C-alpha positions in Angstrom: 11.8 -38.2 -16.1 10.5 -34.6 -15.5 10.6 -33.5 -11.8 7.2 -33.3 -10.1 6.2 -29.7 -9.5 5.7 -28.9 -5.8 1.9 -28.4 -6.2 1.6 -31.9 -7.9 3.3 -33.7 -4.9 1.0 -36.2 -3.3 -0.2 -35.2 0.2 1.0 -38.4 1.6 4.6 -37.2 1.3 4.0 -34.1 3.5 1.2 -35.1 5.7 1.6 -38.8 6.3 -0.5 -41.7 5.1 -3.5 -41.5 7.6 -4.3 -37.9 7.1 -3.7 -38.0 3.3 -6.1 -41.0 3.1 -8.9 -39.2 4.9 -8.4 -36.1 2.7 -8.5 -38.2 -0.5 -11.5 -40.3 0.5 -13.7 -37.7 2.1 -12.7 -34.3 0.7 -11.3 -35.3 -2.7 -7.9 -33.8 -2.0 -4.9 -35.7 -3.4 -2.1 -33.2 -4.1 -0.6 -30.2 -2.5 -2.3 -28.0 -5.2 -5.7 -29.6 -4.2 -5.2 -28.6 -0.6 -4.0 -25.1 -1.5 -7.2 -24.7 -3.5 -9.4 -26.0 -0.6 -10.3 -22.5 0.5 -11.7 -21.5 3.9 -15.6 -21.4 4.0 -15.6 -18.4 6.3 -13.4 -16.7 9.0 -14.0 -16.4 12.6 -13.1 -13.1 14.2 -12.0 -13.5 17.8 -12.6 -9.8 18.2 -10.8 -7.3 20.5 -10.7 -8.0 24.3 -13.9 -7.7 26.3 -14.2 -7.1 30.0 -16.3 -9.9 31.7 -18.7 -7.2 33.1 -19.6 -6.2 29.5 -20.2 -9.4 27.6 -22.7 -9.1 24.7 -25.1 -12.1 24.3 -24.8 -14.3 21.1 -21.6 -12.6 20.0 -18.0 -14.0 19.6 -15.7 -12.5 22.2 -12.2 -12.8 23.4 -11.4 -12.3 27.1 -8.4 -12.4 29.2 -9.0 -13.8 32.7 -7.8 -15.9 35.6 -9.3 -19.3 36.6 -11.0 -18.9 40.0 -12.1 -22.5 40.2 -12.7 -25.7 38.2 -14.8 -28.8 38.9 -15.9 -31.9 37.1 -19.6 -32.8 37.5 -21.4 -36.0 36.5 -24.7 -36.1 34.7 -27.0 -38.6 33.1 -26.5 -41.0 36.1 -22.8 -40.6 36.0 -22.6 -41.6 32.3 -21.6 -38.1 31.2 -19.0 -35.6 32.5 -19.1 -31.8 32.5 -16.2 -29.5 33.4 -17.3 -26.1 34.8 -14.6 -23.4 35.1 -15.2 -20.0 36.7 -13.2 -17.0 35.5 -12.7 -13.6 37.0 -10.9 -10.5 35.6 -11.6 -8.1 38.4 -14.7 -6.7 36.6 -17.0 -9.7 36.7 -17.2 -13.5 36.5 -17.8 -15.9 33.6 -18.5 -19.6 33.5 -16.9 -21.9 30.9 -18.3 -25.4 30.2 -16.8 -28.4 28.5 -18.5 -31.8 27.9 -17.5 -35.4 27.1 -14.1 -36.0 25.6 -13.5 -32.2 25.5 -13.1 -32.3 29.4 -9.7 -34.0 29.7 -7.3 -31.4 28.4 -8.8 -28.2 30.0 -9.2 -30.1 33.2 -5.4 -30.6 33.4 -4.5 -27.1 32.1 -7.1 -24.7 33.5 -6.0 -24.8 37.2 -7.0 -22.2 39.7 -4.7 -19.2 39.4 -3.7 -19.8 35.7 -4.2 -16.8 33.3 -5.4 -17.4 29.7 -7.1 -15.9 26.8 -10.5 -17.5 25.9 -12.5 -17.0 22.7 -16.1 -18.2 22.1 -19.7 -17.3 21.7 -21.5 -15.8 24.7 -24.6 -17.8 25.8 -26.8 -18.0 28.9 -27.5 -21.1 31.0 -29.4 -21.1 34.3 -29.3 -17.3 34.2 -25.5 -17.2 34.1 -23.4 -16.0 31.1 -21.2 -18.8 29.8 -18.9 -19.9 27.0 -19.4 -23.5 25.8 -16.2 -25.2 24.5 -14.2 -22.0 24.0 -10.8 -22.1 22.4 -8.1 -20.8 24.7 -4.4 -20.1 24.9 -2.4 -20.2 28.3 -0.7 -16.9 28.9 1.7 -17.5 31.8 3.3 -20.4 29.8 3.4 -18.3 26.5 5.0 -15.2 27.8 8.7 -15.5 28.5 9.2 -11.8 28.3 7.0 -10.9 31.2 4.0 -8.6 30.9 5.1 -7.2 27.5 5.2 -10.7 26.2 1.7 -11.3 27.6 0.4 -8.2 25.8 2.0 -9.3 22.5 0.5 -12.8 22.8 -2.9 -11.3 23.7 -2.9 -9.0 20.6 -1.8 -11.8 18.3 -4.5 -14.2 19.6 -7.3 -11.7 19.8 -6.7 -10.0 16.4 -6.4 -13.1 14.3 -8.8 -14.1 11.6 -9.3 -17.9 12.0 -10.0 -19.7 8.8 -12.8 -22.3 9.0 -12.5 -25.0 6.3 -15.1 -27.3 4.7 -14.4 -30.3 6.8 -15.8 -33.8 7.4 -16.5 -35.9 10.5 -13.1 -37.6 10.2 -11.1 -34.4 9.9 -12.2 -31.1 11.6 -11.3 -27.6 10.4 -8.5 -27.0 12.8 -6.6 -30.1 11.6 -7.1 -29.0 8.0 -5.7 -25.6 9.0 -2.6 -27.4 10.4 -2.2 -29.4 7.2 -2.5 -26.1 5.2 0.3 -24.6 7.4 2.5 -27.5 6.3 1.9 -27.1 2.5 1.6 -23.3 2.4 5.3 -22.7 1.6 4.7 -24.5 -1.7 2.3 -21.7 -2.8 5.3 -19.7 -3.9 5.7 -22.2 -6.7 2.1 -21.8 -8.0 2.1 -21.2 -11.8 0.1 -18.0 -12.5 -2.4 -18.5 -15.3 -3.3 -14.8 -15.8 -1.2 -13.1 -18.4 1.0 -10.4 -16.8 -0.7 -7.6 -18.7 -4.1 -8.6 -17.6 -3.0 -9.0 -14.0 -1.3 -5.7 -13.8 -4.1 -3.9 -15.8 -6.7 -5.0 -13.2 -4.4 -4.5 -10.2 -4.5 -8.2 -9.0 -2.1 -9.7 -6.5 0.1 -12.6 -7.8 -1.3 -16.2 -7.4 1.2 -17.1 -4.7 0.3 -14.0 -2.7 -3.4 -14.7 -3.1 -3.1 -18.2 -1.8 -1.2 -17.1 1.2 -3.8 -14.3 1.9 -6.8 -16.6 1.5 -5.4 -19.1 4.0 -3.7 -16.8 6.5 -5.1 -13.3 6.1 -3.9 -10.6 8.5 -6.8 -8.3 7.7 -10.2 -8.4 6.0 -8.7 -6.5 3.1 -6.4 -9.5 2.5 -9.4 -11.8 2.2 -11.0 -9.5 -0.3 -7.8 -9.2 -2.4 -7.4 -13.0 -2.4 -11.0 -13.8 -3.3 -11.2 -11.3 -6.1 -8.0 -12.7 -7.7 -9.0 -16.4 -7.2 -12.5 -15.9 -8.6 -11.0 -14.3 -11.7 -8.7 -17.3 -12.1 -11.6 -19.7 -12.1 -13.8 -17.6 -14.4 -10.9 -16.8 -16.8 -9.5 -20.4 -17.2 -13.0 -21.8 -17.8 -13.9 -19.1 -20.3 -10.6 -19.6 -22.1 -11.5 -23.3 -22.4 -14.9 -22.4 -23.8 -13.6 -19.8 -26.1 -11.2 -22.3 -27.6 -14.0 -24.7 -28.0 -16.0 -22.0 -29.9 -12.9 -21.2 -32.0 -12.4 -24.9 -32.9 -16.1 -25.2 -33.8 -15.8 -22.1 -36.0 -13.1 -23.9 -38.0 -15.1 -27.0 -38.7 -16.6 -27.4 -42.1 -20.4 -27.4 -42.6 -22.8 -27.1 -45.5 -24.2 -23.6 -45.8 -28.0 -23.8 -45.7 -29.8 -20.9 -47.5 -33.5 -21.2 -48.0 -34.6 -21.2 -51.7 -36.6 -18.2 -52.9 -40.3 -19.0 -53.2 -39.7 -22.3 -51.6 -41.0 -24.2 -48.6 -40.3 -21.5 -46.0 -41.9 -18.7 -48.0 -45.0 -20.9 -48.7 -45.2 -21.6 -44.9 -44.8 -17.9 -43.9 -47.5 -16.9 -46.4 -50.0 -19.2 -44.7 -49.4 -18.0 -41.1 -52.6 -16.6 -39.6 -50.6 -14.1 -37.5 -47.6 -11.9 -37.8 -44.3 -12.9 -36.1 -43.3 -10.7 -33.2 -40.4 -8.3 -33.6 -38.3 -10.7 -31.3 -39.1 -13.7 -33.5 -38.1 -11.9 -36.6 -34.8 -10.7 -35.0 -33.9 -14.1 -33.6 -34.8 -15.9 -36.9 -32.4 -13.4 -38.6 -29.5 -14.4 -36.3 -30.2 -18.1 -37.0 -30.6 -17.7 -40.8 -27.2 -15.8 -40.8 -25.5 -18.6 -39.0 -27.1 -21.3 -41.2 -25.7 -19.4 -44.3 -22.1 -19.9 -43.2 -19.9 -22.8 -44.0 -19.2 -23.5 -40.3 -21.7 -25.2 -38.0 -24.0 -23.0 -36.0 -24.0 -23.5 -32.2 -26.7 -21.4 -30.9 -28.8 -21.4 -27.7 -32.4 -20.2 -28.1 -33.9 -19.2 -24.8 -36.8 -17.2 -23.8 -40.0 -16.7 -21.8 -42.5 -19.5 -21.5 -44.9 -19.1 -24.4 -42.6 -16.7 -26.4 -42.9 -18.8 -29.6 -39.6 -20.6 -29.5 -41.1 -23.6 -31.4 -42.1 -21.4 -34.3 -38.7 -19.9 -34.6 -37.2 -23.4 -34.6 -39.6 -24.7 -37.1 -38.8 -21.9 -39.5 -35.1 -22.7 -39.2 -35.9 -26.4 -40.0 -37.9 -25.5 -43.0 -35.0 -23.2 -44.3 -32.7 -26.3 -44.1 -35.2 -28.5 -45.9 -35.5 -25.7 -48.6 -31.7 -26.0 -49.2 -32.0 -29.7 -49.8 -31.1 -31.0 -46.2 -33.0 -32.6 -43.4 -33.8 -31.3 -39.9 -34.3 -33.3 -36.7 -35.9 -32.1 -33.5 -34.9 -34.0 -30.4 -37.6 -33.9 -27.6 -37.1 -35.2 -24.0 -40.4 -37.2 -23.6 -42.7 -39.1 -25.9 -45.6 -36.9 -25.0 -43.7 -33.8 -26.0 -42.4 -35.5 -29.2 -46.0 -36.4 -30.2 -47.1 -32.9 -29.3 -44.4 -31.3 -31.4 -45.1 -33.6 -34.3 -48.9 -32.9 -34.1 -48.5 -29.2 -33.9 -45.9 -29.0 -36.7 -48.1 -31.0 -39.2 -51.1 -28.9 -38.2 -49.2 -25.7 -38.7 -47.8 -26.9 -42.1 -51.0 -28.4 -43.4 -50.5 -29.9 -46.9 -46.9 -28.7 -46.8 -46.3 -31.6 -44.4 -47.6 -34.1 -47.0 -44.8 -34.0 -49.6 -45.0 -36.8 -52.1 -48.5 -37.7 -50.9 -51.8 -37.5 -52.7 -53.2 -33.9 -52.1 -49.9 -32.8 -50.7 -48.3 -29.5 -51.8 -45.6 -29.7 -54.6 -43.3 -27.6 -52.2 -44.0 -29.9 -49.4 -41.9 -32.5 -47.4 -42.7 -35.4 -45.1 -42.7 -35.0 -41.3 -42.0 -38.2 -39.5 -42.2 -39.1 -35.8 -39.7 -41.6 -34.3 -40.1 -42.8 -30.7 -39.0 -45.9 -28.7 -42.4 -47.3 -28.4 -43.5 -47.3 -32.0 -44.7 -50.4 -33.7 -42.1 -52.3 -35.9 -43.8 -51.5 -39.2 -44.3 -47.8 -38.5 -40.7 -47.6 -37.2 -39.3 -49.3 -40.3 -41.2 -47.0 -42.6 -39.9 -43.9 -40.7 -36.3 -45.1 -40.8 -36.6 -45.8 -44.6 -38.0 -42.3 -45.3 -35.1 -40.7 -43.3 -32.4 -42.7 -45.1 -33.9 -41.9 -48.7 -34.4 -38.3 -47.7 -38.1 -38.5 -48.5 -38.8 -37.2 -45.0 -37.2 -33.6 -44.6 -38.3 -33.3 -40.9 -38.2 -35.7 -38.1 -39.3 -35.3 -34.5 -38.2 -37.9 -32.0 -37.0 -38.9 -28.6 -33.8 -40.6 -27.6 -34.7 -43.2 -30.3 -33.3 -40.8 -32.9 -29.8 -41.3 -31.4 -29.7 -45.1 -31.9 -27.2 -46.6 -34.2 -29.8 -47.9 -36.6 -31.0 -44.4 -37.5 -29.3 -42.9 -40.5 -30.0 -39.7 -42.5 -29.8 -38.9 -46.2 -28.3 -35.4 -45.4 -28.8 -34.1 -41.8 -28.3 -30.3 -41.8 -29.8 -29.1 -38.6 -30.3 -30.6 -35.1 -32.8 -28.8 -32.8 -32.6 -29.9 -29.1 -35.7 -29.0 -27.1 -35.4 -28.8 -23.3 -31.6 -28.9 -23.1 -31.3 -29.6 -19.4 -32.8 -33.1 -19.9 -30.1 -34.2 -22.3 -26.5 -34.8 -21.5 -23.9 -33.6 -23.8 -23.3 -37.2 -25.0 -26.8 -37.4 -26.5 -26.4 -34.0 -28.2 -23.2 -35.3 -29.7 -24.5 -38.6 -30.8 -27.2 -37.0 -32.9 -24.7 -34.5 -34.4 -22.4 -37.3 -35.5 -25.1 -38.6 -37.8 -24.4 -35.8 -40.4 -21.8 -36.3 -43.2 -20.4 -33.1 -42.0 -21.2 -31.6 -38.6 -24.8 -30.3 -38.8 -25.9 -27.0 -37.5 -27.1 -27.1 -33.8 -29.9 -25.1 -32.2 -30.6 -25.7 -28.4 -33.8 -24.5 -26.8 -34.3 -24.1 -23.1 -37.9 -24.2 -21.8 -37.4 -21.6 -19.0 -35.2 -18.6 -19.1 -31.8 -18.9 -17.5 -29.7 -16.0 -16.2 -27.1 -14.7 -18.6 -24.1 -15.8 -16.5 -25.4 -19.3 -16.2 -25.9 -19.4 -20.0 -22.3 -18.1 -20.3 -21.0 -21.0 -18.0 -23.2 -24.0 -18.6 -23.8 -23.2 -22.3 -20.5 -21.2 -22.8 -19.8 -23.0 -26.1 -23.0 -21.6 -27.7 -23.9 -18.2 -28.9 -27.2 -17.0 -27.3 -30.4 -15.6 -28.7 -33.2 -14.4 -26.3 -36.9 -14.1 -27.1 -38.4 -11.8 -24.5 -41.7 -10.8 -26.1 -44.9 -12.8 -25.9 -46.9 -13.2 -29.1 -49.9 -10.8 -29.6 -53.1 -12.1 -28.2 -51.6 -14.0 -25.3 -53.5 -13.3 -22.1 -52.1 -12.4 -18.6 -52.1 -15.2 -16.0 -53.4 -14.5 -12.5 -51.5 -16.6 -9.9 -52.7 -17.1 -6.3 -51.4 -19.2 -3.4 -54.1 -21.4 -1.9 -53.2 -22.2 1.8 -55.1 -25.5 2.1 -54.2 -26.2 5.8 -54.8 -22.7 7.2 -57.8 -21.9 5.0 -59.7 -25.0 3.8 -62.5 -22.8 2.4 -59.9 -21.2 0.0 -59.5 -24.7 -1.5 -63.2 -25.3 -1.8 -63.4 -22.0 -3.7 -60.6 -23.1 -6.0 -62.7 -26.1 -7.2 -65.7 -23.8 -7.7 -63.4 -21.6 -9.9 -62.4 -24.6 -12.0 -66.2 -25.5 -12.5 -66.9 -21.9 -13.5 -64.2 -22.0 -16.1 -65.6 -25.2 -17.5 -69.1 -23.8 -17.5 -67.7 -20.8 -19.4 -66.7 -23.2 -22.3 -63.0 -23.6 -21.1 -60.9 -26.4 -19.8 -58.5 -27.0 -16.8 -55.5 -28.8 -15.7 -54.9 -30.3 -12.2 -51.2 -31.2 -11.6 -50.0 -33.7 -8.9 -46.5 -34.7 -7.9 -47.2 -38.4 -8.0 -49.0 -41.0 -10.0 -50.3 -43.3 -7.3 -50.6 -46.5 -9.2 -48.5 -48.7 -6.9 -50.4 -51.7 -5.4 -48.9 -51.2 -2.0 -50.2 -47.6 -2.0 -53.7 -48.8 -2.8 -53.6 -51.2 0.1 -52.8 -48.3 2.5 -55.0 -45.7 1.1 -56.7 -43.5 3.6 -55.6 -40.2 5.1 -54.0 -37.3 3.3 -54.5 -33.7 2.4 -57.9 -32.1 2.2 -59.3 -31.1 -1.1 -62.1 -29.0 0.3 -65.0 -31.0 -0.9 -66.6 -31.0 2.5 -65.0 -30.2 5.8 -63.4 -33.5 6.4 -63.2 -35.2 3.0 -59.8 -36.0 1.7 -58.0 -36.1 -1.6 -54.6 -37.6 -0.7 -53.8 -41.1 0.2 -51.2 -42.7 2.4 -48.5 -44.2 0.3 -45.9 -46.8 0.3 -42.4 -45.6 0.3 -41.8 -42.5 -1.6 -40.2 -44.1 -4.7 -43.3 -46.2 -5.3 -45.5 -45.0 -8.2 -42.9 -42.5 -9.3 -43.4 -41.0 -12.8 -40.2 -40.3 -14.8 -41.6 -36.8 -15.0 -42.3 -36.3 -11.3 -40.5 -33.6 -9.5 -38.0 -34.1 -6.6 -39.2 -32.1 -3.8 -37.0 -29.0 -3.5 -35.2 -28.5 -0.2 -37.4 -26.7 2.2 -40.7 -28.2 1.0 -42.9 -28.8 3.9 -45.0 -31.7 2.6 -42.6 -34.3 4.0 -45.0 -35.4 6.7 -47.3 -37.3 4.3 -46.8 -38.7 0.8 -47.2 -36.3 -2.1 -50.7 -36.2 -3.6 -51.2 -38.6 -6.5 -53.0 -38.2 -9.9 -55.2 -41.4 -9.6 -56.4 -40.5 -6.0 -57.1 -36.9 -6.8 -58.9 -37.7 -10.1 -61.2 -40.2 -8.3 -62.0 -37.9 -5.5 -62.7 -34.9 -7.7 -65.0 -37.1 -9.9 -66.9 -38.1 -6.8 -66.7 -34.8 -5.1 -66.3 -31.1 -6.1 -66.0 -31.7 -9.9 -68.7 -34.5 -10.2 -70.3 -34.5 -13.5 -67.4 -32.9 -15.5 -65.4 -35.0 -18.0 -62.2 -35.8 -16.2 -59.2 -37.7 -17.6 -55.7 -38.6 -16.3 -52.4 -38.4 -18.0 -49.0 -39.6 -16.7 -45.6 -40.9 -17.9 -46.3 -44.6 -17.3 -49.4 -44.8 -19.6 -49.3 -46.6 -22.9 -48.1 -44.1 -25.5 -51.2 -44.6 -27.6 -53.4 -43.9 -24.6 -51.4 -40.8 -23.8 -51.7 -39.5 -27.3 -55.4 -40.3 -27.3 -56.0 -38.3 -24.1 -54.0 -35.4 -25.4 -55.8 -35.3 -28.7 -59.3 -35.4 -27.0 -58.2 -32.7 -24.5 -56.9 -30.5 -27.4 -60.2 -31.1 -29.2 -62.3 -30.0 -26.2 -63.7 -33.4 -25.4 -62.2 -33.5 -21.9 -63.0 -30.7 -19.3 -60.3 -31.4 -16.7 -57.0 -33.2 -17.2 -55.4 -34.5 -14.0 -51.8 -35.0 -14.7 -48.2 -35.2 -13.5 -45.6 -32.8 -14.9 -45.7 -34.7 -18.2 -47.6 -31.6 -19.4 -44.8 -29.3 -18.3 -43.4 -28.3 -21.7 -44.6 -27.8 -25.2 -48.3 -28.7 -24.6 -50.4 -26.1 -26.3 -54.2 -26.1 -25.7 -55.3 -22.4 -26.1 -58.8 -23.2 -24.7 -57.3 -24.4 -21.3 -57.6 -21.4 -18.9 -57.2 -22.7 -15.4 -54.6 -24.8 -13.6 -54.6 -26.1 -10.0 -51.1 -27.4 -8.8 -51.5 -29.6 -5.8 -48.7 -29.8 -3.2 -47.1 -26.9 -5.2 -44.3 -26.5 -2.6 -42.9 -29.8 -3.9 -42.0 -28.2 -7.2 -39.1 -25.8 -8.1 -39.8 -22.2 -8.9 -38.8 -22.6 -12.6 -40.9 -25.7 -12.9 -44.0 -24.0 -11.5 -43.4 -21.1 -14.0 -43.1 -23.6 -16.8 -46.3 -25.5 -15.7 -48.2 -22.1 -15.4 -47.2 -21.4 -19.1 -49.7 -24.1 -20.2 -52.6 -21.7 -19.5 -53.4 -18.3 -20.9 -52.3 -19.4 -24.3 -55.5 -18.1 -26.0 -57.5 -14.9 -25.8 -59.1 -15.7 -22.4 -57.2 -14.8 -19.2 -55.4 -17.6 -17.4 -55.7 -18.6 -13.8 -53.1 -20.6 -11.8 -53.7 -21.7 -8.2 -50.9 -23.0 -6.1 -52.2 -25.3 -3.4 -50.0 -25.9 -0.4 -50.1 -26.9 3.2 -46.7 -25.4 3.8 -46.6 -23.1 6.9 -47.1 -19.3 6.2 -43.5 -18.4 7.4 -41.7 -21.3 5.6 -39.2 -21.0 2.8 -41.6 -23.1 0.7 -44.4 -20.6 1.0 -41.9 -17.7 0.2 -41.0 -19.6 -3.0 -44.7 -19.8 -3.9 -45.2 -16.2 -3.1 -42.4 -15.3 -5.5 -44.1 -17.3 -8.3 -47.4 -15.6 -7.6 -45.8 -12.1 -7.6 -44.3 -12.1 -11.1 -44.6 -13.5 -14.6 -41.0 -12.6 -15.4 -39.2 -15.9 -16.0 -35.8 -14.4 -15.9 -36.4 -13.0 -12.4 -37.9 -16.3 -11.2 -34.9 -18.3 -12.6 -32.6 -16.1 -10.6 -34.6 -16.7 -7.4 -34.7 -20.4 -8.2 -31.0 -20.6 -8.7 -30.1 -18.5 -5.7 -31.9 -21.1 -3.5 -29.9 -24.0 -4.9 -26.3 -25.0 -4.4 -23.8 -24.0 -7.1 -23.5 -27.6 -8.1 -27.2 -27.9 -9.0 -27.0 -24.7 -11.0 -24.3 -26.2 -13.2 -26.1 -29.5 -13.5 -25.0 -33.1 -13.2 -23.6 -33.3 -16.7 -21.3 -30.4 -16.0 -19.4 -32.1 -13.2 -16.1 -30.9 -14.6 -17.1 -27.3 -14.3 -18.7 -27.8 -11.0 -15.6 -29.2 -9.4 -13.4 -26.5 -10.9 -15.5 -23.6 -9.3 -14.6 -23.3 -5.7 -14.7 -19.6 -5.2 -16.7 -18.3 -8.2 -20.5 -18.0 -7.7 -22.3 -18.2 -11.0 -25.2 -16.1 -9.9 -23.5 -13.4 -7.9 -20.3 -12.9 -9.9 -21.9 -11.8 -13.2 -19.5 -9.0 -13.9 -16.4 -11.2 -13.4 -17.7 -13.9 -15.7 -18.7 -11.4 -18.4 -15.3 -9.6 -18.2 -13.4 -12.9 -18.1 -15.3 -14.1 -21.2 -14.4 -11.0 -23.1 -10.7 -11.3 -22.2 -10.6 -15.0 -22.9 -12.2 -14.5 -26.4 -9.7 -11.7 -27.2 -6.7 -13.9 -26.2 -7.9 -17.0 -28.0 -8.6 -15.0 -31.2 -5.0 -13.7 -31.2 -3.3 -16.9 -30.1 -5.6 -20.0 -30.5 -3.0 -22.5 -29.4 -1.9 -20.2 -26.5 1.7 -20.6 -27.4 2.5 -17.2 -25.9 0.7 -18.2 -22.7 2.3 -21.5 -21.4 1.1 -20.9 -17.8 -2.5 -20.6 -19.0 -2.0 -23.8 -21.1 -0.9 -25.6 -17.9 -3.9 -24.3 -16.0 -6.2 -25.5 -18.9 -4.6 -29.0 -18.9 -5.3 -29.2 -15.2 -9.0 -28.2 -15.7 -9.4 -30.4 -18.7 -8.2 -33.7 -17.2 -9.8 -36.7 -19.0 -12.9 -36.8 -16.7 -13.7 -33.1 -17.3 -12.8 -32.8 -21.0 -16.1 -34.3 -22.1 -18.1 -31.4 -20.7 -16.4 -29.1 -23.2 -15.6 -31.5 -26.0 -19.1 -32.6 -26.6 -20.6 -29.1 -26.5 
């Protein structure tokens, strides 16, 4: 049996069962290596010595002083205890205070006449400066060498950087620090994953040195050295894993798909009533080059809301049909699948009627496959996919089911990547005889480093030009609580748009169809119909009436005092109030699919003036005549989601208007978010703002738990340069040595990253 490496030793051996159990259960730390990679969150500087006469308020100070007196006082009718200690250093006096269980030890140790060092944050209580619960070290006991020993002890105590660790209720930071002291000698045995040439070329400290410096820094420079090195480790090991994934994918066989000259794609292009943008032509070129190779394409197509990603994807699908294969588009919701199917068949005209009377000789069939289809329609669609009669299919998760088989699946297009786990992406790809080509589309732009990390197994294409004829969208925040007349004016603007021959959306966070809600309906937020009329409703618990497409309120939303506004309530009140006489319909995720489709068709045909909906309209809905959108309780949506919703208007020649209605306080983070959305139409900038406001784990998404748990030091948003450089180095090393036979330490680090739980993140890319 191989000896266990020091870093793989269970913590129980070194720390004892009780501490190890708490670390495992509450902090996820099991081995010595886990604890060594549990880095301090920040460091407390005790600071140089400060005279008592000169204490700055609200700052951390270190003082050396003598105890003048100490007394225990009762409070709360004797149920609580408080220890008050008065210090003096000849220049002034300072009060210390300890409460509860923290009273006992200092009461025994801080006796009148004792000298000690104290460190803490200066506060004021009853007009006296004080330190509450300071840390301290007794000096007369700690100085066997007389005054020189005292000076040495003072310097060591005052100058130290104290690491503060991510802790839990059961185990506080100083006990974790003590445990780290026990295991820190094992850091010398840490296996260094960075190749020596790379480490030396970049001037990094060794891994053992970095671990010692991060846990027990002598100076701030030590912390910087350690952090830079440890961030590089995380970025480099992860990027190596992704580079090997890309390399392995590039070795897989696939059928090259080249469009036939004068075929379906050429016929489609000839009918387009507009010219493609420069960006669309460039990205299409990248995709066609990939499709023409005998290895599967793995490409991420991302871009601005409304930049024409669907058109680029459709042309890729037609190219594959031209070459004799089939193409599938996977959409996250039925509404979006129906919308894509409808817009594709409309754009293709008789080219979508292959084999049918009146269809083009060059055409193919376009079928829709969703979970709620009737048995007969479903059976027909499945048969047309198996025989190859249908070249294009648009569907939801129903496409992934075992029953679905293809004649020759050549391309999978996944729309709205973040709603699909890697498993679903993988299940559809496994339906090809050989691995099909893969194109992933994101609805909102994502920063480059997030793309490199979350979608690191994909090559990236970016569409950053809007098609000609798209109109600018004006966005304004409507502070409903502070200025109710602004909201009244918002409804007037909607009426003006409708009277001008246009249409409008009103978006709400909730459906409001739960029976318990109806029973309690009453108060809520004002809509500005008249000075006291309401559009909200009191609701049952928050989960009630929740649409699968509803947002979760972002942290910092201020609407928690009442339930979010609901589609059914708002539609009823608008019909009876400020928008009386207009044709108003509702749309939400729990409606019957045929009803949803009917409402969308009538809205698209101009037979509905105002559509009151949940975020079911967030992606892919394309009604150029819709020019206005009012988003109720806008502070309950994320920044990227608001940008995505806003992209539903301004899709034609008339200017778009988006009004963000919120009761959030003017100085709140929620209002700042809304202000950011109103200030720019740049989706890349907004996605950065959005991600900066979230925790790293959210950035990397639930499906990426393996990556999330491997990034302890690296910040995906802030460390762009490190990630880009690490990706380049990793790609170079893997190209030269795919099996990493010359880099056994890097292989060991990869094996640790890719334990069985985490492997799926990469393997199903």
